C-alpha positions as CSV (number, residue, x, y, z in Angstrom):
1,X,0.0,0.1,0.0
2,X,1.6,3.3,-1.2
3,X,1.9,6.1,1.4
4,X,1.4,9.7,0.2
5,X,4.5,11.4,1.6
6,X,3.8,14.6,0.0
7,X,0.5,15.3,1.8
8,X,2.3,15.2,5.1
9,X,5.4,17.1,3.7
10,X,3.1,19.8,2.3
11,X,1.2,20.1,5.7
12,X,4.5,20.5,7.7
13,X,5.9,23.0,5.1
14,X,2.7,25.1,5.4
15,X,2.6,25.1,9.2
16,X,6.2,25.1,10.4
17,X,8.5,28.2,10.9
18,X,11.0,26.8,8.5
19,X,11.4,24.7,5.4
20,X,13.5,21.9,6.8
21,X,12.1,18.8,5.3
22,X,14.8,16.6,7.0
23,X,12.0,16.3,9.6
24,X,10.5,13.6,7.3
25,X,13.7,11.4,7.1
26,X,13.1,9.5,10.4
27,X,9.5,8.6,9.3
28,X,10.7,6.9,6.1
29,X,11.3,3.6,7.9
30,X,7.7,3.6,8.9
31,X,6.5,4.6,5.4
32,X,8.4,1.5,4.0
33,X,7.0,-0.7,6.7
34,X,3.5,0.4,5.8
35,X,4.1,-0.2,2.1
36,X,5.7,-3.5,2.4
37,X,3.9,-4.9,5.4
38,X,7.2,-6.1,6.8
39,X,8.4,-5.0,10.1
40,X,12.3,-5.8,10.4
41,X,12.6,-6.6,14.1
42,X,16.0,-7.0,15.6
43,X,17.0,-9.9,17.8
44,X,17.8,-9.4,21.4
45,X,21.5,-9.8,20.7
46,X,21.4,-7.0,18.0
47,X,19.9,-4.4,20.3
48,X,22.4,-2.0,22.0
49,X,21.2,-1.8,25.6
50,X,23.2,1.3,26.5
51,X,21.9,3.3,23.5
52,X,18.3,2.0,24.0
53,X,18.2,3.1,27.7
54,X,19.6,6.6,26.7
55,X,17.0,6.9,24.0
56,X,14.2,6.2,26.5
57,X,15.6,8.5,29.1
58,X,16.0,11.4,26.6
59,X,12.4,11.0,25.4
60,X,10.6,10.3,28.6
61,X,13.0,11.6,31.4
62,X,12.6,8.1,32.9
63,X,15.4,6.0,34.3
64,X,15.9,2.4,32.8
65,X,17.9,0.1,34.9
66,X,16.7,-3.1,33.3
67,X,15.3,-4.3,29.9
68,X,13.2,-7.4,29.7
69,X,12.9,-8.7,26.2
70,X,9.9,-10.7,24.9
71,X,10.5,-12.7,21.7
72,X,7.8,-12.4,19.1
73,X,8.7,-15.9,17.9
74,X,8.4,-17.2,21.4
75,X,6.0,-14.9,23.3
76,X,5.2,-15.1,26.8
77,X,2.5,-17.9,27.2
78,X,-0.2,-17.4,29.8
79,X,0.0,-20.1,32.4
80,X,-3.2,-22.0,33.3
81,X,-3.4,-20.5,36.7
82,X,-3.2,-16.9,35.4
83,X,-6.5,-15.1,34.7
84,X,-6.7,-13.4,31.2
85,X,-7.1,-10.0,32.9
86,X,-3.8,-10.4,34.8
87,X,-2.2,-11.7,31.6
88,X,-3.3,-8.6,29.7
89,X,-2.2,-6.3,32.5
90,X,1.4,-7.8,32.1
91,X,1.7,-6.0,28.7
92,X,-0.3,-2.9,29.7
93,X,2.7,-0.5,30.4
94,X,2.5,2.1,27.7
95,X,5.5,4.1,26.3
96,X,2.7,6.3,24.6
97,X,1.5,7.4,27.9
98,X,4.8,8.4,29.1
99,X,5.5,10.3,25.8
100,X,2.2,12.0,26.0
101,X,2.7,13.2,29.4
102,X,6.1,14.5,28.6
103,X,5.0,16.2,25.5
104,X,2.1,18.2,27.2
105,X,4.2,18.9,30.3
106,X,7.0,20.3,28.1
107,X,4.8,22.7,26.0
108,X,2.5,23.6,28.8
109,X,4.5,26.8,29.6
110,X,5.5,27.3,26.0
111,X,4.5,30.7,24.4
112,X,3.1,28.5,21.6
113,X,0.8,26.5,23.7
114,X,-2.4,28.3,22.7
115,X,-1.4,28.3,19.0
116,X,-0.9,24.5,19.3
117,X,-4.0,23.8,21.2
118,X,-6.3,25.8,18.9
119,X,-4.7,24.9,15.6
120,X,-2.2,22.1,15.4
121,X,-3.6,19.6,17.9
122,X,-6.6,18.5,15.8
123,X,-5.1,19.4,12.4
124,X,-1.9,17.6,13.0
125,X,-3.6,14.5,14.4
126,X,-5.9,14.3,11.5
127,X,-3.1,14.5,9.0
128,X,-1.2,11.8,10.8
129,X,-4.3,9.6,11.1
130,X,-5.4,10.0,7.5
131,X,-1.9,9.5,6.0
132,X,-0.5,6.7,8.2
133,X,-3.0,5.3,10.8
134,X,-5.3,2.9,9.0
135,X,-2.6,1.4,6.6
136,X,0.1,1.1,9.4
137,X,-2.4,-0.4,11.8
138,X,-3.3,-3.0,9.5
139,X,0.2,-3.9,8.3
140,X,2.1,-3.6,11.6
141,X,0.0,-5.8,13.7
142,X,-1.0,-8.6,11.3
143,X,-0.6,-11.9,13.3
144,X,0.4,-10.0,16.5
145,X,-1.1,-11.1,19.9
146,X,-4.2,-9.0,20.9
147,X,-2.5,-8.2,24.1
148,X,0.0,-6.0,22.3
149,X,-1.9,-4.4,19.6
150,X,-3.5,-1.3,21.5
151,X,-0.4,-0.5,23.5
152,X,1.8,-0.7,20.4
153,X,-0.5,1.4,18.2
154,X,-0.7,4.0,20.9
155,X,3.1,4.0,21.3
156,X,3.8,4.7,17.7
157,X,1.3,7.4,17.1
158,X,2.1,9.3,20.3
159,X,5.8,9.1,19.4
160,X,5.2,10.5,15.9
161,X,2.6,13.0,17.1
162,X,5.2,14.4,19.7
163,X,8.0,14.5,17.3
164,X,6.1,16.5,14.6
165,X,4.4,18.6,17.3
166,X,7.7,19.7,18.7
167,X,8.9,20.5,15.2
168,X,5.9,22.7,14.4
169,X,6.4,24.6,17.7
170,X,10.1,25.0,16.9
171,X,11.2,23.0,19.9
172,X,14.4,21.7,18.0
173,X,16.0,20.4,21.2
174,X,13.0,18.2,22.0
175,X,12.9,17.0,18.3
176,X,16.5,15.8,18.7
177,X,15.7,14.0,21.9
178,X,13.1,12.0,20.1
179,X,15.1,11.0,17.0
180,X,16.9,8.1,18.8
181,X,13.7,6.5,20.0
182,X,12.0,6.8,16.7
183,X,15.0,4.9,15.1
184,X,14.7,2.2,17.7
185,X,10.9,1.8,17.2
186,X,11.4,1.1,13.6
187,X,13.5,-2.1,14.6
188,X,11.9,-3.3,17.9
189,X,8.5,-2.8,19.6
190,X,8.9,-1.0,22.9
191,X,6.0,-1.5,25.2
192,X,6.8,0.6,28.2
193,X,7.6,0.3,31.8
194,X,6.3,-2.5,33.9
195,X,3.7,-1.6,36.5
196,X,5.3,-3.3,39.3
197,X,8.8,-2.5,38.3
198,X,8.9,1.1,37.3
199,X,12.6,1.0,36.1
200,X,12.1,-2.1,33.9
201,X,11.4,-1.6,30.2
202,X,9.5,-4.3,28.3
203,X,10.7,-4.7,24.6
204,X,9.5,-7.1,21.9
205,X,12.2,-8.4,19.7
206,X,12.5,-11.0,16.9
């Protein structure tokens, strides 16, 4: 399924303070995933833990002391004694929630807050949704366990929303802080922090 890159590029060019279309470069990996339906997950051994922890800390201001990997090829199987509700809660930790909280906290006192709230919020989300959401949701999550789908979808879209929102508000330092995380999320699925271990990050790999 082809993705209309130009529609998003035109929207950003029209609403940003500059004309730096490099902002689109980190999104190219997600465009390709959408078009091919293939998500090239890394294996646990291929993931640099130090770089991953730094990327999470930059984006969320959260400390990561431990990373727990969940293999997509050998996912965590629900024991007979565990209820479905408890099993689903094991994967409820959401990176998207952390990113959303960080985004609104960071721009709350920004001089551009009213402009963002009144103009960009609905408009930016509509463009992301119309250009990416339906096709990416379908291609990303084919065959994925239902326990992961809602959380992962939220994570990806909140990350892209925050990244482009910072750009439109000319918050260049925040944009740079999200770039490493965006690169990681094109190669592995980051669920978020465990509820019972707030410094442990859950990551899905090959």
